[in-house]
N, C-alpha and C positions, 0 to 999 in steps of 0.2 A: 708054471714058472711063478716064483715070488714076484710079490708089488715090492716098490725102492723108492729109495727116496735119495737127494743129494746129499753132501756130506761133507762141511769145510772146516778144519781146524787150524787154528790158527794161534800163534803166541807172539809176543813182543820180538823175539827172536828170528821166529822160522815159521812156515808153513809146513805144520805137521803130515795133514791127510788131506787130501781132498780127491772125493770118488763117491761110487753107488754104493748104498749101504741095504740093508736088509731092515736091521732096527739099530736104536742107539738107545745104551744104558748111560745116564749122568747122574755124577754126585750133584743133585740137588743140594740148594742150603738145609732145605725142609727134609732130606731125604732122597736116596735116588726117584732117578724118573724115566720112565720106560718110553722109547718114542717109537712109533710105527709109522710108515707111511699114511698120511692123509691126519695123521692127529692134530689137533686144534692148535691154533697159534696163540705163542707163550711165549716169554721173556722170562729168562730166570734167572738168578744167580747161580755161580756153580759154588761148592766148597773144595776142599785138597781133598782128593779120590780119583779111584779108578774110572776112566771112562773106557767104555766098552761097547765097541759095533762090530755088528756081523758082514763079512763081504760075502760074495759067492765064494771068494778063498778061504773061509774060515773068520773066526774072533779075533780082533786086534784089541789091544790094553794099550791105554796109555795114561800117565800120570799128569793132571792138572792141578795146579796149587791155586783155586781160585777164578774167578771169573765170568764170564755170562754166556746165555747159550740163548739164542733166537730161532724157535720152530716154526716150520710155513707147513702145510701141508705135505709140500714136496720137496722143500731144503732145512737143513737143519744147519744152524752156523755156529760152531764153538772161539769164542774170542777166550782164551785162557791166559790169566795172568802169566803163569809157567807153565809147560809142555814138557815132559819126557817120556819118549817112547819104552816102553816095559826094556828093552833089554838094555839099555841103557841107565837105568834104577843103580843104584850105587848103596848098597845095604851100610857099609861101614860112614859113609859119609852121610847118610840119615841118621844113623846110631849119635855120631858125631854131631849134629847139628840142635838134635833131641836134647842131648846133654849141655851144650852151649844155652842153649832155651830154657832149658828147667834149672841152669845156675842163673843164669839173667835173672829171671824170675823170683829168687831168692836175694836176690842183691838186696847191697847194704843202704842205695839211696833214691827211693822212689821217686823224688822228683824229676829225675833226669832219666827216667823209666818208659818206656813206650810201652805200654803193658799189652795194647790192644796187636802190635806188630810180634812181641816178644811171643804173644798165644798164639800167631796164626803160624807163624814160622814153627811152633812145636806141634800144634795139630797137622801142618802141611811135613815133618818129620816123621813121625807116627802114623800117618797115613800112608807115606810111602814104604815102612817097613811093613807093615799091613800087608801091604801087594804086592812085595818082596817076596813075602812068606805064602800068601795066596797061589800066586803062580810058581812057586815054587823053587824060588830061583834064592841061590847059598852064596854067602860071600867066598870071595876068590882069592885064596893064599897067595 
């Protein structure tokens, strides 16, 4: 029987997962992090990307748009700024968000522009599109 740990994934809107997992792959700010049971303790920020975890029933994917992750030897907690189940991702909406952010970055009034927020929106949209393509989800017409 494989070793396991508890995982809780919550966003400001809802709890997306709470259960027992065998491993977690998270989009850390400095690159993907692989977390196994008995991992050393850490707290890290997350960037926009795919959060994957393996349960006894298979692999689950969620999209997170930033947040933090706390790792204890037998518990992992993900506090996501925004999180979406893979099956709920919308490629058309992500493409539109990407275009809006790109247009905003080319705006005419730099004094009123929050470059960091716009760049975060652009990064999140690109990460969603990449995840959609990786999991093989296509536009529904």
